[in-house]
Residue frames as a rotation matrix with the C-alpha (Angstrom) as fourth column:
MET 1
0.932 -0.309 -0.190 67.76
-0.361 -0.838 -0.410 103.60
-0.032 0.450 -0.892 160.64
PRO 2
0.609 -0.767 -0.203 71.22
0.471 0.555 -0.685 102.57
0.638 0.321 0.699 159.34
THR 3
0.481 -0.485 -0.730 74.05
0.808 -0.079 0.584 103.08
-0.341 -0.871 0.354 161.82
GLN 4
-0.570 -0.763 0.306 75.98
0.821 -0.513 0.250 105.42
-0.034 0.394 0.919 159.50
HIS 5
-0.156 0.600 0.785 72.94
0.378 -0.698 0.609 107.65
0.913 0.391 -0.118 158.99
ARG 6
0.805 0.433 -0.405 72.38
0.508 -0.153 0.848 107.83
0.305 -0.888 -0.343 162.77
ALA 7
0.057 -0.882 -0.467 76.01
0.914 -0.143 0.380 108.79
-0.402 -0.448 0.798 163.26
ILE 8
-0.644 -0.241 0.726 75.70
0.618 -0.724 0.307 111.62
0.451 0.647 0.615 160.72
GLN 9
0.312 0.858 0.409 72.53
0.285 -0.495 0.821 112.88
0.906 -0.139 -0.399 162.39
SER 10
0.701 -0.107 -0.705 74.17
0.711 0.032 0.703 112.72
-0.053 -0.994 0.099 165.82
ARG 11
-0.391 -0.919 -0.048 77.20
0.895 -0.392 0.213 114.68
-0.214 0.040 0.976 164.62
GLN 12
-0.481 0.275 0.832 74.99
0.402 -0.775 0.488 117.35
0.779 0.569 0.262 163.03
ALA 13
0.635 0.765 -0.102 72.89
0.394 -0.208 0.895 117.60
0.664 -0.609 -0.434 166.19
LEU 14
0.386 -0.585 -0.713 76.01
0.866 -0.035 0.498 118.10
-0.316 -0.811 0.493 168.30
ILE 15
-0.667 -0.625 0.406 77.35
0.734 -0.644 0.215 120.80
0.127 0.441 0.888 165.98
ARG 16
-0.079 0.730 0.679 74.04
0.241 -0.647 0.724 122.63
0.967 0.221 -0.125 166.11
SER 17
0.766 0.346 -0.542 73.88
0.568 0.034 0.823 122.25
0.303 -0.938 -0.171 169.88
ALA 18
-0.109 -0.898 -0.426 77.41
0.945 -0.227 0.237 123.62
-0.309 -0.377 0.873 170.20
ALA 19
-0.638 -0.091 0.764 76.53
0.514 -0.789 0.335 126.58
0.573 0.607 0.551 167.97
GLU 20
0.405 0.871 0.278 73.48
0.244 -0.396 0.885 127.41
0.881 -0.291 -0.373 170.11
THR 21
0.692 -0.199 -0.694 75.52
0.718 0.091 0.690 127.13
-0.074 -0.976 0.206 173.30
PHE 22
-0.426 -0.900 0.091 78.37
0.902 -0.416 0.112 129.24
-0.063 0.130 0.990 171.90
LEU 23
-0.365 0.353 0.861 75.91
0.330 -0.816 0.475 131.99
0.870 0.458 0.181 170.93
GLU 24
0.682 0.732 -0.011 74.27
0.227 -0.197 0.954 131.98
0.696 -0.653 -0.300 174.36
LYS 25
0.927 -0.287 -0.240 77.33
0.255 0.016 0.967 131.68
-0.274 -0.958 0.088 176.60
GLY 26
0.493 -0.825 -0.277 80.40
-0.869 -0.450 -0.207 132.16
0.046 0.342 -0.938 174.44
VAL 27
0.432 -0.375 -0.820 82.93
-0.220 0.838 -0.499 129.47
0.875 0.396 0.280 173.66
PRO 28
-0.616 -0.772 0.157 84.94
-0.372 0.109 -0.922 129.71
0.694 -0.626 -0.354 176.94
ALA 29
-0.550 0.455 0.700 81.83
-0.791 -0.017 -0.611 129.23
-0.266 -0.890 0.369 179.12
ALA 30
0.398 0.728 -0.559 80.26
-0.859 0.509 0.050 126.49
0.321 0.460 0.828 176.99
GLY 31
-0.258 -0.460 0.849 80.53
-0.759 0.641 0.116 123.07
-0.598 -0.615 -0.515 178.61
MET 32
-0.814 -0.122 -0.568 80.71
-0.497 0.653 0.572 119.77
0.300 0.748 -0.592 176.79
VAL 33
-0.829 0.558 -0.037 78.08
0.482 0.678 -0.555 118.21
-0.284 -0.478 -0.831 179.08
GLU 34
-0.187 0.780 -0.598 75.68
-0.129 -0.623 -0.772 121.05
-0.974 -0.067 0.217 178.30
VAL 35
-0.437 -0.037 -0.899 76.28
-0.883 -0.172 0.437 120.58
-0.171 0.984 0.043 174.58
SER 36
-0.950 0.052 -0.308 75.48
-0.038 0.959 0.279 116.87
0.310 0.277 -0.909 174.80
ARG 37
-0.612 0.770 -0.183 72.37
0.483 0.180 -0.857 117.46
-0.627 -0.613 -0.481 176.89
ARG 38
-0.195 0.535 -0.822 71.05
-0.531 -0.762 -0.370 120.09
-0.825 0.364 0.433 174.51
ALA 39
-0.495 -0.066 -0.866 71.53
-0.844 0.274 0.461 117.65
0.207 0.959 -0.191 171.64
ARG 40
0.525 0.704 0.478 69.80
-0.820 0.569 0.063 114.93
-0.228 -0.425 0.876 173.71
LEU 41
0.576 -0.465 -0.673 72.81
-0.104 0.774 -0.624 112.68
0.811 0.430 0.397 173.37
SER 42
0.890 -0.280 -0.360 75.11
0.445 0.360 0.820 111.09
-0.100 -0.890 0.445 175.91
LYS 43
0.606 -0.761 -0.230 78.49
-0.605 -0.629 0.488 112.49
-0.516 -0.157 -0.842 176.84
GLY 44
-0.114 -0.642 0.758 79.98
0.119 0.748 0.653 109.31
-0.986 0.164 -0.009 175.40
ALA 45
0.476 0.362 0.801 78.32
0.824 0.134 -0.551 110.01
-0.307 0.922 -0.235 172.06
LEU 46
0.974 -0.148 -0.174 79.77
-0.178 -0.970 -0.168 113.52
-0.144 0.195 -0.970 172.12
TYR 47
0.216 -0.974 0.064 83.31
-0.685 -0.105 0.721 112.29
-0.696 -0.200 -0.690 172.73
PHE 48
0.176 -0.089 0.980 82.85
0.531 0.847 -0.019 109.62
-0.829 0.524 0.196 170.08
HIS 49
0.701 0.192 0.687 82.55
0.706 -0.320 -0.631 112.39
0.099 0.928 -0.360 167.49
PHE 50
0.562 -0.461 0.686 84.70
-0.165 -0.876 -0.453 115.12
0.810 0.141 -0.569 169.06
THR 51
0.086 -0.642 -0.762 87.76
0.731 0.561 -0.389 114.61
0.677 -0.524 0.517 171.21
SER 52
-0.596 -0.324 -0.735 87.69
0.746 -0.562 -0.358 118.09
-0.297 -0.761 0.576 172.77
LYS 53
0.426 0.737 -0.524 85.89
0.473 -0.675 -0.566 121.44
-0.771 -0.007 -0.637 172.76
ASP 54
-0.263 -0.589 -0.764 88.54
-0.472 -0.612 0.634 122.74
-0.841 0.527 -0.117 170.36
ASP 55
-0.939 -0.048 0.341 87.67
0.225 0.664 0.713 119.92
-0.261 0.746 -0.612 167.98
LEU 56
-0.075 0.994 0.084 83.97
0.926 0.101 -0.363 120.76
-0.369 0.051 -0.928 168.31
THR 57
0.272 0.118 -0.955 84.63
0.040 -0.993 -0.111 124.46
-0.961 -0.008 -0.275 167.77
LEU 58
-0.695 -0.591 -0.409 86.50
-0.416 -0.134 0.900 123.73
-0.587 0.795 -0.152 164.56
ALA 59
-0.719 0.518 0.464 83.59
0.669 0.696 0.260 121.55
-0.188 0.497 -0.847 163.43
VAL 60
0.354 0.818 -0.453 81.24
0.614 -0.569 -0.547 124.52
-0.705 -0.085 -0.704 163.89
ARG 61
-0.060 -0.483 -0.873 83.69
-0.404 -0.789 0.464 126.65
-0.913 0.380 -0.148 161.92
ASP 62
-0.921 -0.366 0.134 83.92
-0.058 0.468 0.882 124.08
-0.386 0.804 -0.452 159.11
ALA 63
-0.300 0.894 0.334 80.13
0.901 0.380 -0.208 123.68
-0.313 0.238 -0.919 158.88
ALA 64
0.449 0.426 -0.785 79.70
0.231 -0.905 -0.358 127.45
-0.863 -0.021 -0.505 158.73
LEU 65
-0.414 -0.696 -0.587 82.38
-0.477 -0.384 0.791 127.70
-0.775 0.607 -0.173 156.03
ALA 66
-0.830 0.148 0.538 80.65
0.460 0.726 0.511 124.98
-0.315 0.671 -0.671 153.98
THR 67
0.245 0.969 -0.040 77.39
0.836 -0.232 -0.498 126.95
-0.491 0.089 -0.866 154.06
LEU 68
0.330 -0.202 -0.922 79.21
-0.180 -0.972 0.148 130.15
-0.927 0.118 -0.357 153.17
HIS 69
-0.764 -0.645 0.025 80.95
-0.143 0.207 0.968 128.43
-0.629 0.736 -0.251 150.24
GLY 70
-0.419 0.690 0.589 77.55
0.857 0.515 0.006 127.35
-0.299 0.508 -0.808 148.91
ILE 71
0.598 0.630 -0.496 76.25
0.471 -0.777 -0.418 130.93
-0.648 0.016 -0.762 149.01
GLU 72
-0.011 -0.708 -0.706 79.42
-0.432 -0.633 0.642 132.20
-0.902 0.311 -0.299 147.35
ASP 73
-0.797 -0.243 0.553 79.15
0.311 0.620 0.721 129.55
-0.517 0.746 -0.419 144.62
GLY 74
0.168 0.940 0.297 75.64
0.910 -0.032 -0.413 130.76
-0.379 0.339 -0.861 143.87
PHE 75
0.573 -0.054 -0.818 76.97
-0.073 -0.997 0.014 134.29
-0.816 0.052 -0.575 143.54
ALA 76
-0.472 -0.866 -0.165 79.77
-0.306 -0.015 0.952 133.16
-0.827 0.500 -0.258 141.22
ARG 77
-0.665 0.261 0.699 77.25
0.657 0.649 0.383 131.40
-0.354 0.715 -0.604 138.95
SER 78
0.306 0.841 -0.447 74.97
0.459 -0.541 -0.704 134.43
-0.834 0.010 -0.552 138.71
PRO 79
-0.061 -0.311 0.949 74.95
0.993 -0.110 0.028 136.00
0.096 0.944 0.316 135.22
GLU 80
0.864 0.502 0.037 74.14
0.493 -0.860 0.133 139.43
0.098 -0.097 -0.990 136.69
PRO 81
0.124 -0.815 0.565 76.66
0.115 -0.554 -0.824 142.29
0.985 0.168 0.025 136.75
LEU 82
-0.667 -0.623 -0.408 78.44
0.393 0.171 -0.903 143.00
0.632 -0.763 0.131 140.01
ALA 83
-0.827 0.289 0.482 76.09
-0.520 -0.720 -0.459 145.48
0.214 -0.630 0.746 141.67
VAL 84
0.215 0.971 -0.101 72.96
-0.878 0.238 0.414 143.39
0.427 -0.001 0.904 141.20
ALA 85
0.240 -0.192 -0.952 74.75
0.084 0.981 -0.177 140.12
0.967 -0.037 0.251 141.96
VAL 86
-0.817 -0.567 -0.105 76.16
0.180 -0.078 -0.981 141.52
0.548 -0.820 0.166 145.23
ARG 87
-0.459 0.744 0.485 72.72
-0.872 -0.483 -0.083 142.78
0.173 -0.461 0.870 146.24
ASP 88
0.520 0.668 -0.532 71.27
-0.578 0.734 0.357 139.31
0.629 0.122 0.768 145.64
PHE 89
-0.173 -0.698 -0.695 74.26
0.279 0.642 -0.714 137.78
0.945 -0.317 0.083 147.46
ALA 90
-0.887 -0.166 0.431 73.66
-0.307 -0.487 -0.818 140.01
0.346 -0.857 0.381 150.47
VAL 91
0.040 0.979 0.198 69.96
-0.960 -0.017 0.279 139.11
0.277 -0.201 0.940 150.56
GLU 92
0.574 0.144 -0.806 70.77
-0.153 0.986 0.068 135.38
0.805 0.084 0.588 150.47
LEU 93
-0.442 -0.853 -0.279 73.70
0.192 0.214 -0.958 135.64
0.876 -0.477 0.069 152.87
PHE 94
-0.846 0.044 0.531 71.87
-0.481 -0.492 -0.726 137.48
0.229 -0.870 0.437 155.61
ALA 95
0.330 0.940 -0.083 68.72
-0.850 0.334 0.408 135.40
0.412 -0.064 0.909 155.26
ARG 96
0.410 -0.262 -0.874 70.91
0.159 0.964 -0.214 132.35
0.898 -0.051 0.437 155.91
VAL 97
-0.726 -0.679 0.111 72.78
0.047 -0.210 -0.976 134.03
0.686 -0.704 0.185 158.76
GLU 98
-0.407 0.667 0.624 69.43
-0.882 -0.465 -0.079 134.85
0.238 -0.582 0.777 160.35
SER 99
0.584 0.800 -0.136 67.98
-0.763 0.599 0.242 131.35
0.275 -0.038 0.961 159.96
ASP 100
0.578 -0.461 -0.674 71.09
0.193 0.879 -0.436 129.15
0.793 0.122 0.597 160.34
VAL 101
0.965 -0.147 0.218 72.39
-0.255 -0.314 0.915 129.09
-0.066 -0.938 -0.340 163.91
VAL 102
0.526 -0.822 0.218 75.59
0.686 0.562 0.462 127.26
-0.502 -0.093 0.860 162.89
LEU 103
0.107 -0.458 0.883 76.50
0.813 -0.471 -0.343 129.89
0.573 0.754 0.322 160.31
ARG 104
0.697 0.220 0.682 75.68
-0.110 -0.908 0.405 132.67
0.709 -0.357 -0.608 162.76
ALA 105
0.921 -0.383 0.076 77.80
-0.008 0.176 0.984 131.09
-0.390 -0.907 0.159 165.47
GLY 106
0.364 -0.820 0.441 80.66
0.913 0.408 0.007 130.43
-0.186 0.400 0.897 163.06
LEU 107
0.251 -0.218 0.943 80.77
0.518 -0.793 -0.321 134.08
0.818 0.569 -0.086 162.06
ARG 108
0.782 0.082 0.617 81.12
-0.405 -0.687 0.604 135.07
0.473 -0.722 -0.505 165.72
LEU 109
0.796 -0.545 -0.264 84.01
0.604 0.676 0.423 132.76
-0.052 -0.496 0.867 166.57
ARG 110
0.653 -0.652 -0.385 87.24
-0.368 -0.718 0.591 134.48
-0.661 -0.244 -0.709 167.53
PRO 111
0.731 -0.372 -0.572 89.87
-0.573 0.121 -0.810 134.28
0.371 0.920 -0.125 164.76
GLU 112
-0.343 -0.913 0.222 92.46
-0.900 0.251 -0.356 132.85
0.269 -0.322 -0.908 167.15
THR 113
-0.197 0.374 0.906 90.01
-0.555 0.720 -0.418 130.09
-0.808 -0.585 0.066 168.11
ALA 114
0.143 0.334 0.932 88.74
0.608 0.713 -0.349 129.19
-0.781 0.617 -0.101 164.64
PRO 115
-0.505 -0.439 -0.743 90.50
-0.199 -0.779 0.595 131.14
-0.840 0.449 0.306 161.86
GLY 116
-0.866 0.071 0.496 88.87
0.487 0.351 0.800 131.73
-0.117 0.934 -0.339 158.48
LEU 117
0.005 0.958 0.287 85.62
0.896 -0.132 0.424 133.51
0.444 0.255 -0.859 159.33
ASP 118
-0.134 -0.092 -0.987 86.85
0.695 -0.718 -0.028 136.73
-0.706 -0.690 0.160 160.92
ILE 119
0.710 0.528 -0.465 86.08
0.127 -0.747 -0.653 140.10
-0.692 0.405 -0.598 159.35
HIS 120
0.029 -0.778 -0.628 89.51
-0.731 -0.445 0.518 140.48
-0.682 0.444 -0.581 157.73
ALA 121
-0.765 -0.275 0.583 89.34
0.091 0.849 0.521 137.01
-0.638 0.451 -0.624 156.18
LEU 122
0.126 0.907 0.403 85.84
0.758 0.174 -0.629 137.71
-0.640 0.385 -0.665 154.86
GLU 123
0.550 0.000 -0.835 86.94
-0.305 -0.931 -0.201 141.06
-0.778 0.366 -0.511 153.42
HIS 124
-0.497 -0.822 -0.277 89.68
-0.628 0.120 0.769 139.35
-0.599 0.556 -0.576 151.43
ARG 125
-0.643 0.315 0.698 87.38
0.462 0.887 0.026 136.50
-0.611 0.339 -0.716 150.33
TRP 126
0.357 0.931 0.075 84.56
0.659 -0.194 -0.727 138.75
-0.662 0.309 -0.683 149.20
TYR 127
0.308 -0.316 -0.897 86.76
-0.512 -0.850 0.124 141.35
-0.802 0.421 -0.424 147.55
ALA 128
-0.774 -0.633 0.018 88.40
-0.357 0.459 0.814 138.63
-0.524 0.623 -0.581 145.41
LEU 129
-0.455 0.699 0.551 84.98
0.708 0.660 -0.253 137.14
-0.541 0.275 -0.795 144.65
PHE 130
0.541 0.722 -0.432 83.43
0.352 -0.661 -0.663 140.49
-0.764 0.206 -0.611 143.73
LEU 131
-0.045 -0.641 -0.766 86.41
-0.609 -0.591 0.529 141.58
-0.792 0.490 -0.364 141.66
ASP 132
-0.866 -0.247 0.434 86.26
0.119 0.743 0.659 138.40
-0.485 0.623 -0.614 139.60
LYS 133
0.010 0.956 0.295 82.56
0.846 0.149 -0.512 139.04
-0.533 0.254 -0.807 138.98
ALA 134
0.475 0.134 -0.870 83.27
-0.096 -0.975 -0.203 142.65
-0.875 0.180 -0.450 137.99
VAL 135
-0.497 -0.774 -0.393 85.86
-0.548 -0.071 0.834 141.50
-0.673 0.629 -0.389 135.46
THR 136
-0.908 0.094 0.407 83.73
0.301 0.823 0.482 138.70
-0.290 0.561 -0.776 133.97
CYS 137
-0.164 0.959 0.229 80.23
0.986 0.162 0.028 140.23
-0.010 0.231 -0.973 134.10
GLY 138
-0.316 0.046 0.948 80.75
0.257 -0.957 0.132 143.96
0.913 0.285 0.291 134.49
THR 139
-0.974 -0.102 -0.203 80.09
0.223 -0.248 -0.943 146.08
0.046 -0.963 0.264 137.56
GLY 140
-0.289 0.945 0.152 76.64
0.703 0.102 0.704 147.33
0.650 0.310 -0.694 136.55
ALA 141
0.557 0.505 0.659 76.72
0.031 -0.806 0.591 150.37
0.830 -0.309 -0.464 138.86
PRO 142
0.088 0.928 -0.361 76.09
0.834 -0.267 -0.482 152.06
-0.544 -0.259 -0.798 141.17
VAL 143
-0.931 -0.351 0.101 75.70
0.337 -0.715 0.613 154.46
-0.143 0.604 0.784 138.21
GLY 144
-0.554 0.827 0.096 71.99
-0.567 -0.459 0.684 154.43
0.610 0.325 0.723 137.49
PRO 145
0.138 0.695 0.705 68.96
-0.983 0.181 0.015 152.94
-0.117 -0.696 0.709 139.19
LEU 146
-0.883 -0.417 0.216 69.31
-0.416 0.908 0.053 149.28
-0.218 -0.043 -0.975 140.08
ALA 147
-0.385 0.761 -0.523 66.79
-0.466 0.329 0.821 146.87
0.796 0.560 0.228 138.65
PRO 148
0.371 0.572 0.731 64.29
-0.929 0.218 0.300 145.16
0.012 -0.790 0.612 140.98
LEU 149
-0.411 -0.499 0.763 65.19
-0.569 0.794 0.214 141.72
-0.713 -0.346 -0.610 142.23
GLY 150
-0.106 0.317 0.943 64.92
0.422 0.872 -0.246 139.21
-0.900 0.372 -0.226 139.42
ALA 151
0.839 0.440 -0.319 64.70
-0.060 -0.509 -0.859 141.84
-0.540 0.740 -0.401 136.69
ALA 152
0.451 -0.675 0.584 66.97
0.892 0.368 -0.262 141.63
-0.038 0.639 0.768 133.66
GLU 153
0.058 -0.552 -0.832 69.72
0.269 -0.794 0.545 144.19
-0.961 -0.255 0.103 133.37
PRO 154
0.910 0.252 -0.329 69.88
-0.212 -0.398 -0.893 146.34
-0.356 0.882 -0.308 130.21
ASP 155
0.534 -0.732 0.423 72.57
0.838 0.525 -0.149 145.49
-0.113 0.434 0.894 127.70
GLY 156
0.668 -0.347 0.658 75.50
0.190 -0.776 -0.602 147.72
0.720 0.527 -0.452 126.93
PRO 157
-0.312 -0.907 -0.283 78.61
0.605 0.039 -0.795 149.03
0.732 -0.419 0.537 128.68
ARG 158
0.771 0.493 -0.402 78.46
0.610 -0.391 0.690 150.70
0.183 -0.777 -0.602 132.08
GLU 159
0.669 -0.514 0.536 80.35
-0.373 -0.857 -0.356 153.77
0.642 0.039 -0.765 133.17
SER 160
0.506 -0.458 0.731 81.81
-0.822 0.003 0.570 152.00
-0.263 -0.889 -0.374 136.23
ASP 161
0.980 -0.167 0.113 83.08
0.192 0.940 -0.280 149.04
-0.059 0.296 0.953 134.21
ALA 162
0.471 -0.851 0.233 86.34
-0.064 -0.297 -0.953 150.98
0.880 0.434 -0.194 133.86
GLU 163
-0.336 -0.585 0.738 86.95
-0.770 -0.281 -0.573 150.77
0.542 -0.761 -0.356 137.61
PRO 164
0.368 0.557 -0.744 86.13
-0.078 0.816 0.572 147.21
0.927 -0.153 0.344 138.73
ARG 165
-0.452 -0.602 -0.658 88.52
0.601 0.339 -0.724 147.32
0.659 -0.722 0.209 141.67
ARG 166
-0.941 0.119 0.317 86.93
-0.284 -0.786 -0.548 150.38
0.183 -0.606 0.774 143.20
SER 167
0.000 0.995 -0.098 83.44
-0.787 0.060 0.614 148.98
0.617 0.077 0.784 142.69
ALA 168
0.216 0.019 -0.976 84.48
0.268 0.960 0.078 145.67
0.939 -0.279 0.202 144.29
GLN 169
-0.789 -0.563 -0.244 86.04
0.408 -0.184 -0.894 147.54
0.459 -0.806 0.375 147.24
LEU 170
-0.680 0.598 0.425 82.93
-0.678 -0.733 -0.052 149.65
0.280 -0.324 0.904 147.81
LEU 171
0.281 0.885 -0.371 80.53
-0.641 0.461 0.614 146.72
0.714 0.066 0.697 147.65
THR 172
-0.130 -0.415 -0.901 82.76
0.475 0.771 -0.424 144.60
0.870 -0.483 0.096 149.90
SER 173
-0.957 -0.251 0.147 82.70
0.022 -0.565 -0.825 147.39
0.290 -0.786 0.546 152.48
ILE 174
-0.292 0.929 0.226 78.91
-0.866 -0.358 0.350 147.56
0.407 -0.093 0.909 152.30
VAL 175
0.403 0.466 -0.788 78.41
-0.174 0.884 0.434 143.82
0.899 -0.038 0.437 152.82
VAL 176
-0.421 -0.620 -0.662 80.95
0.601 0.357 -0.716 143.68
0.680 -0.699 0.222 155.66
GLY 177
-0.895 0.136 0.425 79.31
-0.343 -0.819 -0.460 146.74
0.286 -0.558 0.779 157.21
LEU 178
0.103 0.992 -0.078 75.89
-0.767 0.130 0.628 145.07
0.633 -0.005 0.774 157.06
LEU 179
0.156 -0.132 -0.979 77.35
0.337 0.939 -0.072 141.97
0.928 -0.319 0.191 158.72
HIS 180
-0.814 -0.535 -0.226 78.68
0.412 -0.257 -0.874 144.10
0.410 -0.805 0.430 161.57
LEU 181
-0.714 0.581 0.390 75.52
-0.643 -0.765 -0.038 146.22
0.276 -0.278 0.920 161.96
GLY 182
0.173 0.854 -0.491 73.22
-0.519 0.503 0.691 143.21
0.837 0.136 0.530 161.89
GLY 183
-0.441 -0.402 -0.803 75.03
0.437 0.685 -0.583 141.70
0.784 -0.608 -0.126 164.86
ALA 184
-0.970 0.084 -0.227 73.48
0.160 -0.484 -0.860 144.42
-0.183 -0.871 0.456 167.03
ASP 185
-0.193 0.931 -0.308 70.26
-0.518 -0.364 -0.774 145.02
-0.833 0.010 0.553 165.08
ARG 186
-0.583 -0.107 0.805 69.01
0.367 0.850 0.379 142.24
-0.725 0.516 -0.456 162.84
THR 187
0.580 0.801 -0.146 66.72
0.243 -0.341 -0.908 144.54
-0.777 0.491 -0.393 160.88
TRP 188
0.069 -0.652 -0.755 69.83
-0.775 -0.512 0.370 145.37
-0.628 0.560 -0.541 158.85
TRP 189
-0.839 -0.439 0.321 69.72
-0.209 0.806 0.554 141.78
-0.502 0.398 -0.768 157.55
GLU 190
0.068 0.945 0.319 66.13
0.252 0.293 -0.922 141.96
-0.965 0.143 -0.218 156.32
LYS 191
-0.256 -0.120 0.959 65.56
0.941 0.198 0.276 141.81
-0.223 0.973 0.062 152.58
GLU 192
0.702 0.618 0.355 63.66
0.682 -0.726 -0.086 145.10
0.204 0.303 -0.931 152.59
SER 193
0.737 -0.489 -0.468 66.54
-0.009 -0.698 0.716 146.88
-0.676 -0.523 -0.519 154.33
ILE 194
-0.259 -0.900 0.351 69.13
0.394 0.233 0.889 145.55
-0.882 0.368 0.294 151.88
VAL 195
-0.099 0.302 0.948 67.08
0.992 -0.040 0.116 146.36
0.073 0.952 -0.296 148.78
GLY 196
0.884 0.460 -0.084 66.30
0.467 -0.875 0.125 149.79
-0.016 -0.150 -0.989 150.23
LEU 197
0.343 -0.849 -0.402 69.99
0.071 -0.404 0.912 150.47
-0.937 -0.341 -0.078 150.78
TRP 198
-0.487 -0.515 0.706 70.79
0.707 0.243 0.664 149.55
-0.514 0.822 0.245 147.18
THR 199
0.352 0.699 0.623 67.99
0.906 -0.420 -0.041 151.86
0.234 0.579 -0.781 146.00
LEU 200
0.878 -0.077 -0.473 69.44
0.169 -0.873 0.457 154.71
-0.448 -0.481 -0.754 148.04
LEU 201
-0.123 -0.992 0.010 72.88
0.244 -0.020 0.970 154.09
-0.962 0.121 0.245 146.58
SER 202
-0.324 0.080 0.943 71.46
0.940 0.142 0.311 154.13
-0.109 0.987 -0.121 143.08
GLY 203
0.718 0.672 0.183 69.58
0.681 -0.732 0.019 157.34
0.147 0.111 -0.983 143.77
ALA 204
0.600 -0.584 -0.547 72.69
0.067 -0.645 0.761 159.00
-0.798 -0.493 -0.348 145.20
ALA 205
-0.434 -0.787 0.438 74.69
0.511 0.185 0.840 157.96
-0.742 0.588 0.322 142.15
ALA 206
-0.018 0.520 0.854 72.00
0.987 -0.129 0.100 159.24
0.162 0.844 -0.511 139.80
ALA 207
0.902 0.404 -0.155 71.98
0.431 -0.873 0.230 162.56
-0.043 -0.274 -0.961 141.68
GLY 208
0.622 -0.718 0.313 75.71
-0.150 -0.501 -0.852 162.97
0.768 0.483 -0.419 141.22
THR 209
0.748 -0.387 0.539 77.11
-0.566 0.051 0.823 161.64
-0.346 -0.921 -0.181 144.52
PRO 210
-0.129 -0.874 -0.468 80.60
-0.982 0.178 -0.063 160.25
0.138 0.452 -0.881 143.83
THR 211
0.937 0.325 0.127 80.57
-0.330 0.944 0.023 156.55
-0.112 -0.063 0.992 143.02
PRO 212
0.547 -0.786 0.289 83.64
0.326 0.518 0.791 154.25
-0.771 -0.338 0.539 142.97
ASP 213
0.160 -0.506 0.848 84.63
0.987 0.098 -0.128 155.26
-0.018 0.857 0.515 139.44
ARG 214
0.551 0.119 0.826 84.33
0.333 -0.939 -0.087 158.96
0.765 0.322 -0.557 140.28
ILE 215
0.965 -0.224 -0.134 86.29
0.068 -0.280 0.957 159.02
-0.252 -0.933 -0.255 143.53
PRO 216
0.571 -0.812 -0.124 89.79
-0.632 -0.339 -0.697 160.43
0.523 0.476 -0.707 142.94
ALA 217
0.524 -0.510 -0.682 92.61
0.532 0.822 -0.205 158.06
0.665 -0.255 0.702 143.75
GLY 218
0.981 -0.151 -0.120 94.42
0.029 -0.503 0.864 158.92
-0.191 -0.851 -0.489 146.96
């Protein structure tokens, strides 16, 4: 195996090992020796790649951000209107959070330790992302029933297209809420739970429950 490829694999193994250790013990209690042992690498190999635990923590943060950027890019490329695109984004996001220990650990890092992945930062990121989608592709609800995953959306204007900011705010709150709830109960991150929530929102909107475009401004 080429030396450069081995070095990349070693670095990735150490980042994953650190993420697992951070999740189990927290960053303050995680030891560098334990991280190297879990990765089945020497302490010297660890310090070859990372000069300190702070350096390693930032590497976990950066790897988690890279994964998150990839999921967000997929959302941005989706041709679907906002409501459907956010539902699909949530399904993909939480499937990855569930399966990817580095992303999961990155999302739990304290903002003062590794800024960029705290709840407030994510709220700003996702609101801007969702608002751009609302402006370019339309909001697509929640006004009437949402289409099943993968189904084409009907053509024509939507009632909530007039209020993209409120729709983006509502959907940002839902995704951030799911992130918080899933930290204690991972069933919130399951595809069936997310699709079911969107169905309930659609049903409430169809029954006349106020939706973002119907809520009076404060």
